[in-house]
N, CA, C and O of each residue as an XYZ file, in Angstrom:
292
protein
N       0.846     -1.146      0.000
C       0.000      0.000      0.000
C       0.906      1.228      0.000
O       1.966      1.225      0.625
N       0.492      2.246     -0.685
C       1.238      3.498     -0.712
C       0.378      4.576     -0.076
O      -0.787      4.746     -0.436
N       0.952      5.294      0.861
C       0.268      6.414      1.489
C       1.224      7.599      1.422
O       2.251      7.626      2.100
N       0.869      8.579      0.592
C       1.785      9.693      0.359
C       3.016      9.163     -0.350
O       2.921      8.603     -1.442
N       4.162      9.340      0.268
C       5.394      8.785     -0.287
C       5.939      7.679      0.602
O       7.148      7.452      0.653
N       5.041      6.992      1.303
C       5.438      5.888      2.174
C       4.945      4.567      1.607
O       3.808      4.458      1.148
N       5.799      3.584      1.644
C       5.439      2.230      1.246
C       5.098      1.470      2.519
O       5.938      1.342      3.410
N       3.879      0.970      2.611
C       3.425      0.242      3.792
C       3.304     -1.231      3.419
O       2.604     -1.590      2.472
N       3.988     -2.066      4.169
C       3.957     -3.506      3.923
C       3.263     -4.170      5.101
O       3.761     -4.125      6.226
N       2.123     -4.782      4.847
C       1.409     -5.521      5.884
C       1.989     -6.924      5.976
O       2.220     -7.583      4.962
N       2.218     -7.368      7.196
C       2.812     -8.678      7.422
C       1.871     -9.566      8.223
O       1.016     -9.070      8.956
N       2.030    -10.887      8.083
C       1.216    -11.801      8.884
C       1.616    -11.727     10.361
O       2.611    -11.089     10.703
N       0.854    -12.368     11.219
C       1.082    -12.263     12.657
C       2.079    -13.242     13.251
O       2.628    -12.973     14.319
N       2.328    -14.351     12.608
C       3.222    -15.368     13.159
C       4.665    -15.142     12.705
O       4.901    -14.854     11.532
N       5.642    -15.270     13.625
C       7.046    -15.037     13.266
C       7.532    -15.859     12.071
O       8.244    -15.331     11.216
N       7.163    -17.137     11.994
C       7.606    -17.965     10.864
C       7.023    -17.438      9.558
O       7.717    -17.386      8.542
N       5.757    -17.049      9.581
C       5.109    -16.521      8.380
C       5.716    -15.183      7.975
O       5.843    -14.896      6.785
N       6.089    -14.368      8.947
C       6.744    -13.085      8.648
C       8.071    -13.342      7.946
O       8.368    -12.714      6.929
N       8.869    -14.259      8.480
C      10.169    -14.578      7.875
C       9.997    -15.094      6.454
O      10.749    -14.705      5.560
N       9.021    -15.963      6.234
C       8.792    -16.503      4.893
C       8.329    -15.422      3.927
O       8.707    -15.432      2.755
N       7.514    -14.493      4.409
C       7.030    -13.405      3.556
C       8.177    -12.482      3.154
O       8.289    -12.098      1.990
N       9.022    -12.130      4.106
C      10.116    -11.205      3.831
C      11.259    -11.860      3.062
O      11.780    -11.281      2.109
N      11.649    -13.060      3.472
C      12.830    -13.711      2.910
C      12.530    -14.658      1.764
O      13.416    -14.944      0.958
N      11.310    -15.148      1.670
C      10.962    -16.127      0.651
C      11.099    -17.541      1.180
O      11.358    -17.753      2.364
N      10.924    -18.497      0.300
C      10.997    -19.910      0.678
C      12.255    -20.538      0.109
O      12.636    -20.283     -1.033
N      12.896    -21.371      0.932
C      14.118    -22.048      0.499
C      13.894    -23.549      0.458
O      13.115    -24.099      1.237
N      14.586    -24.198     -0.458
C      14.546    -25.656     -0.567
C      15.372    -26.257      0.565
O      16.084    -25.540      1.267
N      15.278    -27.560      0.739
C      16.019    -28.246      1.798
C      17.529    -28.049      1.666
O      18.246    -28.051      2.666
N      18.013    -27.878      0.429
C      19.452    -27.677      0.214
C      19.886    -26.221      0.387
O      21.060    -25.900      0.199
N      18.948    -25.339      0.742
C      19.273    -23.938      0.994
C      19.113    -23.014     -0.194
O      19.266    -21.802     -0.049
N      18.808    -23.551     -1.366
C      18.616    -22.694     -2.537
C      17.262    -21.992     -2.460
O      16.299    -22.527     -1.911
N      17.210    -20.810     -3.009
C      15.987    -20.004     -2.988
C      14.972    -20.568     -3.970
O      15.256    -20.681     -5.162
N      13.782    -20.925     -3.474
C      12.706    -21.423     -4.337
C      11.797    -20.286     -4.773
O      11.448    -20.167     -5.948
N      11.418    -19.455     -3.814
C      10.509    -18.337     -4.075
C      11.091    -17.106     -3.404
O      11.410    -17.139     -2.215
N      11.234    -16.014     -4.157
C      11.742    -14.775     -3.572
C      10.732    -14.190     -2.607
O       9.523    -14.295     -2.810
N      11.240    -13.576     -1.561
C      10.377    -12.893     -0.608
C      10.073    -11.483     -1.069
O      10.549    -11.038     -2.113
N       9.283    -10.796     -0.287
C       8.850     -9.450     -0.645
C      10.011     -8.452     -0.617
O       9.965     -7.436     -1.311
N      11.059     -8.732      0.183
C      12.213     -7.832      0.219
C      12.800     -7.611     -1.168
O      13.324     -6.533     -1.448
N      12.724     -8.600     -2.030
C      13.296     -8.491     -3.372
C      12.662     -7.365     -4.181
O      13.325     -6.764     -5.027
N      11.393     -7.075     -3.933
C      10.677     -6.063     -4.711
C      10.699     -4.673     -4.088
O      10.346     -3.699     -4.752
N      11.108     -4.561     -2.821
C      11.045     -3.269     -2.130
C      11.860     -2.175     -2.828
O      11.343     -1.068     -2.979
N      13.110     -2.418     -3.264
C      13.845     -1.338     -3.935
C      13.115     -0.786     -5.166
O      13.104      0.426     -5.383
N      12.512     -1.656     -5.965
C      11.775     -1.200     -7.144
C      10.521     -0.435     -6.737
O      10.182      0.573     -7.356
N       9.837     -0.902     -5.710
C       8.643     -0.193     -5.229
C       8.994      1.216     -4.767
O       8.262      2.164     -5.051
N      10.110      1.357     -4.059
C      10.551      2.681     -3.605
C      10.864      3.567     -4.801
O      10.540      4.755     -4.799
N      11.489      2.998     -5.818
C      11.770      3.725     -7.055
C      10.470      4.213     -7.699
O      10.397      5.350     -8.167
N       9.454      3.362     -7.724
C       8.175      3.716     -8.352
C       7.453      4.862     -7.651
O       6.736      5.628     -8.296
N       7.636      4.988     -6.340
C       6.948      6.069     -5.621
C       7.808      7.328     -5.519
O       7.492      8.241     -4.756
N       8.896      7.373     -6.291
C       9.698      8.590     -6.360
C      10.882      8.626     -5.422
O      11.518      9.669     -5.267
N      11.190      7.508     -4.794
C      12.341      7.444     -3.904
C      13.618      7.214     -4.687
O      13.599      7.191     -5.918
N      14.729      7.043     -3.985
C      16.009      6.832     -4.658
C      16.090      5.459     -5.311
O      15.357      4.539     -4.949
N      16.988      5.337     -6.272
C      17.251      4.055     -6.921
C      18.148      3.259     -5.980
O      19.279      3.664     -5.709
N      17.656      2.144     -5.487
C      18.410      1.325     -4.538
C      18.911      0.061     -5.214
O      18.216     -0.543     -6.030
N      20.121     -0.325     -4.864
C      20.674     -1.586     -5.338
C      20.825     -2.513     -4.142
O      21.022     -2.059     -3.015
N      20.731     -3.810     -4.393
C      20.855     -4.780     -3.314
C      22.133     -5.586     -3.460
O      22.708     -5.674     -4.545
N      22.562     -6.165     -2.367
C      23.684     -7.090     -2.369
C      23.102     -8.459     -2.695
O      22.382     -9.032     -1.878
N      23.399     -8.983     -3.861
C      22.805    -10.246     -4.306
C      23.087    -11.406     -3.353
O      22.313    -12.362     -3.306
N      24.179    -11.337     -2.594
C      24.484    -12.403     -1.638
C      23.490    -12.403     -0.478
O      23.289    -13.429      0.172
N      22.873    -11.256     -0.222
C      21.898    -11.140      0.864
C      20.482    -11.266      0.330
O      19.690    -12.062      0.836
N      20.163    -10.484     -0.688
C      18.816    -10.503     -1.272
C      18.907     -9.986     -2.703
O      19.201     -8.810     -2.921
N      18.662    -10.841     -3.662
C      18.708    -10.429     -5.063
C      17.443     -9.643     -5.372
O      16.339    -10.187     -5.346
N      17.614     -8.370     -5.660
C      16.474     -7.503     -5.935
C      15.808     -7.804     -7.266
O      16.450     -8.251     -8.215
N      14.501     -7.549     -7.316
C      13.738     -7.737     -8.546
C      13.451     -6.384     -9.172
O      13.034     -5.447     -8.491
N      13.676     -6.292    -10.468
C      13.267     -5.143    -11.273
C      12.986     -5.654    -12.671
O      13.683     -6.550    -13.149
N      11.970     -5.100    -13.344
C      11.797     -5.434    -14.759
C      13.036     -4.974    -15.535
O      13.700     -4.021    -15.128
N      13.341     -5.627    -16.619
C      14.529     -5.272    -17.408
C      14.532     -3.810    -17.820
O      15.592     -3.193    -17.923
N      13.352     -3.255    -18.057
C      13.263     -1.857    -18.489
C      13.567     -0.875    -17.364
O      13.765      0.311    -17.628
N      13.610     -1.336    -16.120
C      13.841     -0.443    -14.986
C      15.248     -0.559    -14.413
O      15.581      0.141    -13.457
N      16.077     -1.431    -14.980
C      17.432     -1.626    -14.475
C      18.337     -0.536    -15.024
O      18.353     -0.273    -16.227
N      19.089      0.095    -14.134
C      20.066      1.116    -14.543
C      21.457      0.503    -14.495
O      21.758     -0.313    -13.625
N      22.293      0.901    -15.430
C      23.668      0.419    -15.423
C      24.538      1.431    -14.708
O      24.286      2.635    -14.745
N      25.556      0.923    -14.066
C      26.496      1.831    -13.388
C      27.377      2.489    -14.434
O      27.788      1.864    -15.412
N      27.653      3.746    -14.211
C      28.454      4.406    -15.221
C      29.191      5.543    -14.785
O      29.898      6.162    -15.580
């Protein structure tokens, strides 16, 4: 939800569900099966007029459509 220039993320009530929502789901071998909501937050902030944020892929690989990716230069 967006209110003004704030991004509001509603989370479930249980700690395990919160972790799964934010971080995503991992397979038994530790590989990422489903990205969590954190992956989309930098792009959402960009859409509401905030700064362009980059993520550390080792921590959380951010999601952006190809048309929204900026190259470093």
